[in-house]
C-alpha positions in Angstrom: 53.8 95.6 66.4 57.8 95.9 65.2 57.2 100.0 65.1 55.3 99.8 68.5 57.5 97.9 70.3 60.2 101.2 69.3 57.7 104.3 69.9 58.9 107.2 71.4 55.1 107.3 73.0 55.7 107.2 76.5 59.3 108.7 77.0 58.2 111.8 75.1 60.0 115.1 77.0 60.0 115.0 80.0 58.3 118.7 81.1 61.0 120.7 80.1 59.6 123.3 81.7 60.6 122.2 85.0 63.9 121.2 83.7 64.7 125.4 82.6 63.3 125.8 86.3 65.9 123.1 88.0 68.4 125.2 85.5 67.0 128.5 86.8 67.1 127.4 90.2 70.7 126.1 90.2 71.5 129.4 89.1 69.6 131.6 91.7 71.8 128.7 94.5 74.9 130.3 92.4 73.9 133.4 92.9 73.0 133.8 97.1 76.2 131.2 97.9 78.8 133.8 95.5 77.0 136.5 97.5 76.7 135.2 100.9 80.5 134.1 100.5 81.2 138.4 99.3 79.7 139.0 102.5 81.7 136.8 105.0 85.6 137.7 103.0 83.6 141.5 103.7 83.4 140.5 107.4 86.3 139.3 107.6 87.6 142.5 106.6 85.1 145.1 109.1 86.7 142.8 111.8 90.0 143.3 111.0 89.9 147.3 110.2 87.3 147.8 113.5 90.9 146.0 114.9 93.3 148.5 113.7 91.3 151.1 113.6 91.2 150.6 117.2 94.9 150.3 118.3 95.1 153.8 116.3 92.6 155.0 119.4 94.7 153.6 121.9 98.3 155.1 119.9 96.0 157.9 120.7 94.7 158.2 123.8 98.5 156.9 124.3 100.6 159.7 122.7 99.0 162.4 121.8 95.9 163.1 124.4 99.3 164.0 126.6 100.7 165.9 124.3 97.4 167.5 123.7 96.2 167.9 127.6 99.6 169.7 128.1 99.8 171.9 125.3 96.2 172.9 126.7 97.7 174.0 130.7 100.1 175.3 128.9 97.4 177.7 127.3 96.3 178.8 130.4 99.5 180.0 131.9 99.2 182.3 130.1 102.7 180.4 128.3 101.0 180.4 124.7 101.4 177.1 122.9 104.2 176.1 122.7 106.1 173.8 119.2 105.6 169.7 119.7 107.7 166.9 118.5 107.9 166.7 114.5 107.1 163.0 115.8 103.7 163.3 118.1 102.7 166.4 114.8 103.8 163.6 112.4 101.9 161.0 114.4 99.1 163.3 115.1 98.3 164.3 111.4 98.7 160.6 110.0 96.9 158.9 112.6 93.8 161.6 112.0 94.3 160.4 108.6 94.0 156.5 108.7 91.3 156.4 111.4 88.8 158.2 109.2 90.4 155.9 106.2 89.7 152.7 108.6 86.0 154.3 109.7 85.0 155.1 105.8 86.1 151.9 104.5 84.5 149.5 107.1 81.5 151.7 106.2 81.8 151.2 103.0 82.2 147.8 103.2 79.3 147.5 105.9 76.8 149.4 103.1 77.4 147.1 100.3 76.8 143.5 103.2 73.8 144.9 103.0 72.6 145.5 100.3 73.9 142.2 99.0 71.7 141.1 102.0 68.4 142.3 100.4 69.3 141.2 96.6 70.3 137.7 98.3 66.3 138.4 100.3 65.0 138.8 96.9 66.8 135.9 94.9 65.2 133.4 97.8 62.4 135.4 97.1 62.8 133.9 93.2 62.7 130.4 94.3 60.2 130.2 96.3 
């Protein structure tokens, strides 16, 4: 009959559960990709901050360590601690603050990366 020809008997909805699962999987995959991208960006920042940290440590060893060594020599010789140049004092305080800031930020980003990696593992488990 003409009605049978146009019937949707075999063209029923193609398992809506499967379609929903694939949509959820694509959302999870997008979340995983964005988390991995954030981790990569943080790794670049961490590497940059570590290089800055190394430069500051080298500067401390070059500029401040000899100054402190001379101060200790004067103290041992009984001449008392001499007042250093303002440049050295400013540099010493400034570099100490910068080095601590660089260490703190690198540690903070490493913690964020670790938590994001845990999230990625959980999302991958959800995907199956």
